[in-house]
C-alpha positions in Angstrom: -4.3 -8.8 5.9 -2.8 -8.6 9.4 -2.9 -5.2 11.3 -0.1 -5.8 13.6 2.8 -5.8 10.9 3.4 -2.7 8.8 2.4 -2.5 5.1 4.5 -1.6 2.5 5.2 2.2 2.4 3.0 4.3 -0.1 4.1 7.1 -2.2 1.6 10.1 -1.7 0.8 13.0 -4.0 1.2 16.5 -2.1 -2.2 17.4 -0.2 -2.8 20.3 -2.3 -2.4 18.2 -5.5 -4.9 15.8 -3.9 -7.3 18.4 -2.9 -7.7 19.7 -6.4 -8.3 16.2 -7.8 -11.0 15.9 -5.0 -12.7 19.1 -6.0 -12.9 17.8 -9.6 -14.3 14.4 -8.6 -17.8 14.1 -10.4 -19.6 12.7 -7.4 -18.3 15.5 -4.9 -18.3 18.2 -7.6 -22.3 17.3 -8.2 -22.9 17.1 -4.3 -21.5 20.5 -3.7 -23.6 22.2 -6.7 -26.8 20.3 -4.9 -25.6 21.8 -2.1 -25.5 25.6 -3.3 -28.5 25.0 -5.4 -30.8 23.8 -2.2 -33.2 26.3 -0.6 -36.1 27.2 1.4 -38.3 25.4 -1.0 -36.0 22.2 -1.0 -37.8 19.2 0.6 -36.4 15.9 1.7 -37.9 12.7 2.9 -37.9 11.0 6.2 -34.3 9.4 5.3 -32.9 12.6 4.1 -33.2 11.9 0.3 -34.8 14.6 -1.9 -38.7 14.2 -2.5 -38.9 12.4 -6.0 -40.9 15.7 -7.3 -37.7 17.5 -6.9 -35.4 14.9 -8.7 -35.8 16.2 -12.0 -35.0 19.8 -10.9 -32.0 18.5 -9.4 -30.9 16.6 -12.3 -31.4 19.6 -14.3 -29.1 21.9 -12.2 -26.5 19.0 -12.7 -26.7 19.2 -16.3 -27.7 15.7 -16.4 -30.1 13.8 -19.0 -31.5 10.6 -19.9 -33.6 8.0 -17.8 -30.6 7.6 -15.1 -30.3 11.5 -14.3 -32.7 11.3 -11.4 -30.8 8.4 -9.8 -27.5 10.4 -10.3 -28.8 13.4 -8.7 -30.0 11.2 -5.8 -26.8 9.9 -5.4 -25.4 13.2 -5.1 -27.7 14.5 -2.7 -27.0 11.5 -0.4 -23.2 12.4 -0.8 -24.1 16.2 0.2 -26.2 15.2 3.3 -23.6 12.4 4.4 -20.7 14.6 3.9 -22.4 17.6 6.2 -22.8 19.9 3.0 -26.6 20.3 3.6 -28.1 19.6 6.9 -31.9 18.6 7.8 -33.5 21.7 9.5 -36.6 20.5 10.1 -37.2 16.6 10.1 -41.2 16.9 10.3 -41.4 19.7 7.7 -38.6 18.2 5.8 -36.5 21.2 4.9 -32.9 21.6 4.8 -30.3 24.4 5.2 -26.9 24.7 4.1 -24.4 22.4 6.0 -21.0 23.6 8.1 -18.9 21.5 6.0 -19.6 23.2 2.7 -17.4 25.8 3.6 -14.6 23.3 4.1 -14.6 23.0 0.1 -13.0 26.4 0.1 -10.6 25.7 2.8 -7.3 24.1 3.4 -6.2 21.0 1.4 -6.7 18.9 4.6 -10.5 20.4 5.1 -11.3 19.6 1.4 -9.9 15.8 1.7 -11.8 15.4 5.0 -15.1 16.2 3.0 -13.9 13.7 0.1 -13.4 11.1 2.7 -16.8 11.4 3.8 -17.9 11.2 0.2 -16.0 7.8 0.0 -17.6 6.1 2.6 -21.1 6.9 1.1 -19.8 5.6 -2.3 -18.6 2.5 -0.6 -21.8 1.9 1.2 -23.8 2.4 -2.1 -21.2 -0.1 -3.8 -21.7 -2.7 -1.3 -25.6 -2.5 -1.6 -27.6 -4.5 -3.8 -29.0 -3.0 -6.9 -32.1 -0.8 -6.1 -34.4 -2.6 -8.6 -33.6 -5.7 -6.8 -34.4 -4.2 -3.7 -37.7 -2.7 -5.2 -38.8 -6.2 -6.2 -38.3 -7.7 -2.7 -40.2 -4.7 -1.0 -43.6 -5.8 0.6 -46.9 -3.4 1.1 -45.3 -1.8 4.1 -42.2 -0.7 2.2 -40.1 -3.5 4.3 -37.5 -5.8 2.4 -36.8 -9.4 3.5 -33.0 -9.3 3.2 -33.2 -13.1 3.7 -35.1 -13.9 0.4 -32.5 -11.4 -1.4 -29.7 -13.4 -0.4 -27.5 -10.5 0.9 -25.6 -10.0 3.8 -24.8 -6.6 4.4 -21.8 -7.1 6.6 -20.3 -9.9 4.6 -20.6 -8.0 1.1 -18.9 -4.7 3.0 -16.1 -7.0 4.3 -15.6 -8.4 0.6 -15.4 -5.3 -0.8 -12.9 -4.1 2.0 -10.9 -7.2 1.4 -10.7 -6.5 -2.5 -9.7 -2.8 -2.0 -7.0 -3.9 0.7 -5.7 -6.3 -1.9 -5.6 -3.9 -4.5 -3.7 -1.2 -2.0 -1.4 -3.8 -1.4 -0.8 -4.6 -5.3 -0.5 -0.8 -6.0 2.3 -0.1 -3.4 4.1 -3.3 -3.3 7.6 -3.2 -5.2 6.5 -6.6 -6.7 3.3 -5.3 -7.7 2.1 -3.4 -10.9 2.8 0.0 -8.9 0.7 2.5 -11.0 -0.4 -0.1 -13.7 -3.6 -1.6 -13.7 -4.7 -4.7 -11.9 -6.9 -7.3 -13.9 -10.1 -8.0 -12.5 -9.8 -11.6 -12.5 -6.7 -11.5 -10.4 -8.5 -9.4 -8.0 -11.4 -11.6 -7.6 -9.0 -14.6 -7.5 -7.3 -13.0 -4.6 -10.2 -13.3 -2.4 -11.7 -16.8 -3.8 -8.8 -19.0 -4.5 -6.7 -20.5 -1.7 -3.2 -19.7 -1.5 -2.4 -23.5 -1.2 -4.6 -24.7 -4.1 -2.9 -25.7 -7.1 -5.3 -26.0 -10.3 -8.7 -24.1 -9.1 -11.7 -26.7 -9.5 -14.6 -25.9 -11.6 -16.7 -24.5 -8.6 -14.0 -22.2 -7.5 -13.7 -20.8 -11.0 -17.4 -20.4 -11.0 -17.1 -18.1 -7.6 -14.1 -16.5 -9.3 -16.4 -15.5 -12.3 -19.3 -14.5 -9.8 -17.1 -12.3 -7.8 -15.6 -10.9 -11.1 -19.1 -9.7 -12.1 -20.0 -8.1 -8.7 -16.6 -6.2 -8.7 -17.6 -5.1 -12.1 -20.6 -3.2 -10.8 -19.1 -2.0 -7.9 -15.8 -0.5 -9.6 -18.5 1.3 -11.9 -19.8 3.2 -8.5 -16.8 3.7 -7.4 -15.1 5.5 -10.1 -17.0 8.6 -9.8 -15.9 9.4 -6.5 -12.4 9.2 -7.8 -10.9 6.1 -6.2 -10.3 4.2 -9.0 -9.8 4.4 -12.9 -11.6 1.4 -14.3 -11.9 -0.1 -17.6 -15.2 -2.5 -17.1 -15.6 -6.0 -18.5 -16.3 -5.9 -22.0 -19.9 -6.7 -22.6 -19.1 -8.6 -25.9 -17.8 -11.4 -23.8 -21.0 -12.4 -22.5 -23.2 -11.7 -25.7 -23.3 -15.5 -26.3 -25.7 -16.0 -23.3 -25.7 -18.7 -20.4 -22.2 -17.0 -19.4 -20.4 -18.1 -22.7 -18.4 -15.5 -24.8 -19.6 -14.5 -28.1 -18.2 -15.8 -31.3 -15.1 -14.2 -32.5 -14.2 -12.5 -29.0 -10.5 -12.8 -27.9 -11.0 -14.7 -24.4 -7.1 -14.7 -23.5 -6.8 -10.8 -23.6 -7.1 -10.2 -20.0 -8.0 -6.4 -20.4 -11.3 -7.3 -21.4 -12.1 -8.8 -18.5 -11.8 -5.7 -16.6 -8.7 -3.5 -15.3 -8.7 -1.3 -12.5 -6.2 0.9 -10.8 -6.0 3.4 -7.7 -5.9 6.9 -8.5 -3.3 8.9 -6.4 -6.6 10.0 -4.5 -7.5 6.5 -4.2 -4.2 5.6 -2.6 -4.7 8.4 -0.1 -8.4 7.5 0.5 -7.3 3.7 1.3 -4.7 4.5 3.6 -6.8 6.7 5.5 -9.2 3.9 5.9 -6.3 1.3 6.6 -5.1 3.6 9.2 -8.6 4.2 11.1 -8.8 0.2 11.1 -5.8 0.2 13.1 -3.1 -0.9 10.3 0.4 0.4 10.5 0.5 2.2 7.2 3.6 3.9 6.4 4.0 6.6 4.0 7.3 7.9 2.1 8.3 11.1 3.7 7.0 10.7 7.1 10.7 10.3 8.4 12.2 13.2 6.5 11.7 15.3 9.8 13.2 12.6 12.2 16.6 11.6 13.2 18.8 9.3 11.7 17.8 6.6 14.1 14.6 6.8 13.0 15.3 6.8 9.6 17.5 3.9 9.7 15.3 1.7 11.6 12.1 2.9 9.9 13.2 1.9 6.5 14.3 -1.5 7.6 11.4 -3.1 6.4 11.2 -1.1 3.2 12.0 -2.2 -0.3 15.0 -0.9 -1.7 13.0 1.7 -3.7 10.9 3.0 -1.3 14.0 3.0 1.3 15.9 5.1 -1.3 13.0 7.5 -1.8 12.5 8.0 1.8 16.3 8.5 2.5 16.4 11.0 -0.5 13.6 13.2 1.0 15.6 13.0 4.5 18.7 14.2 3.0 17.1 16.8 1.1 16.5 18.6 4.4 20.1 18.4 5.9 23.6 19.4 4.9 25.7 16.6 3.5 28.2 16.3 6.1 26.2 16.8 8.8 23.6 14.1 7.7 26.8 11.8 7.0 27.9 12.2 10.9 24.4 11.6 11.9 23.6 8.6 9.8 27.1 7.0 11.2 26.4 7.6 14.5 22.7 5.9 14.3 24.3 2.9 12.8 26.4 1.8 15.6 25.0 -1.3 18.0 24.9 -4.7 18.9 21.3 -5.5 18.7 19.6 -7.4 16.4 18.5 -4.7 14.1 22.1 -3.1 13.8 23.4 -5.0 10.6 20.2 -3.7 8.6 20.9 -0.2 10.1 24.4 -0.1 8.8 23.5 -1.7 5.3 21.0 1.1 5.0 23.5 3.8 6.4 25.8 2.6 3.7 23.2 2.9 1.1 22.4 6.5 2.2 26.1 7.7 2.2 26.3 6.6 -1.4 23.4 9.1 -1.8 25.5 11.6 -0.1 28.3 11.6 -2.5 32.0 12.6 -2.0 31.1 15.2 0.5 30.7 12.6 3.1 34.5 11.9 3.1 35.5 13.6 6.2 32.8 11.9 8.3 33.6 8.5 7.0 37.2 8.8 7.7 36.6 9.8 11.4 35.4 6.4 11.8 38.0 4.4 10.1 39.1 2.8 13.6 35.5 2.1 14.9 35.4 -1.6 15.2 31.6 -1.4 13.9 31.7 1.1 11.1 35.6 0.8 10.1 35.0 -2.0 7.3 31.9 -0.3 6.2 33.9 3.2 5.9 36.7 1.4 3.6 34.2 -0.1 1.4 32.8 3.4 1.1 35.9 5.1 0.5 37.2 2.6 -1.9 33.9 2.4 -4.2 34.1 6.2 -4.5 37.7 5.9 -5.8 39.2 7.7 -2.7 43.1 7.2 -2.3 44.7 6.5 1.1 42.1 4.0 2.2 44.0 1.7 4.7 43.7 -2.1 4.3 41.5 -3.9 6.8 42.7 -6.6 9.3 41.6 -10.0 8.8 39.6 -9.7 11.7 37.5 -6.8 10.3 36.9 -8.6 7.0 35.4 -11.2 8.7 33.2 -9.0 11.0 32.0 -7.0 8.1 31.2 -10.4 6.1 29.2 -11.5 9.1 27.4 -8.2 9.4 26.7 -8.0 5.7 25.1 -11.3 5.5 23.2 -10.5 8.5 21.8 -7.6 7.3 20.9 -9.3 4.0 19.0 -12.1 5.9 17.3 -9.2 7.8 16.4 -7.4 4.6 15.7 -10.3 2.2 15.5 -13.6 4.0 16.8 -16.5 2.2 16.9 -15.0 -1.2 18.9 -16.1 -4.5 21.0 -13.5 -4.0 22.0 -14.3 -0.5 22.4 -17.7 -1.7 25.0 -16.7 -4.3 26.7 -14.2 -1.8 27.0 -17.4 0.7 28.5 -19.6 -2.2 30.9 -16.7 -3.2 32.1 -16.5 0.6 32.7 -20.0 0.9 34.7 -20.3 -2.2 37.0 -17.3 -2.2 38.3 -17.8 1.3 40.0 -21.0 2.1 39.6 -22.0 5.6 36.9 -19.6 5.8 34.5 -21.7 8.5 37.7 -22.6 10.6 38.4 -18.9 11.0 34.9 -17.2 11.0 33.4 -18.7 14.0 36.0 -17.0 16.4 34.3 -13.6 15.2 33.0 -11.5 18.0 29.9 -10.5 16.1 26.2 -10.9 17.9 25.0 -12.6 14.7 27.8 -14.9 14.0 26.2 -18.1 14.8 22.7 -17.1 13.3 24.7 -16.1 10.1 26.6 -19.7 10.0 23.4 -21.5 10.5 21.9 -19.7 7.7 25.1 -20.4 5.4 24.2 -24.1 6.4 21.0 -23.9 5.3 21.8 -21.9 1.9 24.6 -23.6 0.6 23.9 -26.2 -2.0 27.2 -28.4 -1.3 26.5 -30.7 1.5 30.1 -30.7 2.6 30.4 -27.0 2.9 26.9 -26.7 4.5 28.1 -29.4 7.0 31.4 -27.1 7.7 29.0 -24.2 8.2 26.6 -25.8 10.8 29.8 -27.1 12.6 31.1 -23.8 12.6 27.8 -22.4 14.1 27.8 -24.7 16.8 31.2 -23.7 17.8 30.2 -19.8 17.5 27.1 -20.6 19.8 29.2 -22.5 22.3 31.9 -19.6 22.4 29.0 -17.0 22.9 27.5 -19.2 25.7 30.9 -19.6 27.5 
């Protein structure tokens, strides 16, 4: 994942809603209860953890029972310390006091989310750490652990988990991904292990994917209590046969039994915050609502169609329709490389404004860059008295439209169909279109030469592109 190009825009829930979810997260809720429970008699060890003798009382305070209760209490206490809900008052005496950040849980939504993000970092660090029982087994008499014997690289493990979460984020926010639906654990594991250019995975690669799945199964179980994900774990019946073989009678084709994970709304917020901290460009729908039309049209250029519409709807919701239409049309002008896509986004935005944009659209009927767009819009909405375009305007709009589609989608099947239709509908199309004074004429004709399946037509397009390039040069 590159940090130089923007990621798909994410739709975030309102901060007030996210803050309410954060306060209800089991791990943070437990940490806050222990922070309020701690008093003058509370003692911690050199690492800031509750001394063993106090873990049963902490577990009781949290209403936890069973043999794992002390471990859950210890985990919640670590979150309380790391998130600043409690502070070490005297390291030598092992005493604590209420942390300044405990008050933030009663503050603004942003205050609450700041504390939750700190809790998330603790949970992620725990998830990237080996099982505590394994650590205890490797500990020597002096309480030290030889990590080389444990076959564990802390940095590599953290990077692996970050990579998995990055891929989960991409799948969750991409228009081509599952959106709010769950992602199969095997697909996530394979995204980290199987090379993109590999056809049929080898047995060795499949074994690595299986190992990665089991690691992720443990990690997502740890990350669910902090509210990052909703997780349906791997069905243990799949492994009841021993030696990694599925038990008899188990349906191995049911992918849901191999674990399904989805980001929660809070998880989307948290991973976006971490990606921003790491230097990625991570847009969120609604960020452009208070900016000008130029920022809207340029900003949504790389968005998928649904995200662009959602962003545009929010932008329009803060403006009067006619004023918005005039601002959009003014921002759509230009001869730069990004102008065709701006005009396409402008036309899409005007379709959301509706009939109230008519006066603004009629004002640009004679504009050489916007006149064709205006005629199309007025005709589509059924307005009368729409002047017929000149042949020059038709060809200019054709080049502008194809250039916009190229910028938005690349060499897509839809664009190929458009190219075939243009060449078939207009006799002598290439003989005339190369003369169009659009900055993208040569590039569009070269693309048509690449995309058209008929070799004769493709050759005509390439010849026309050469003429257009020569005309531009002269």
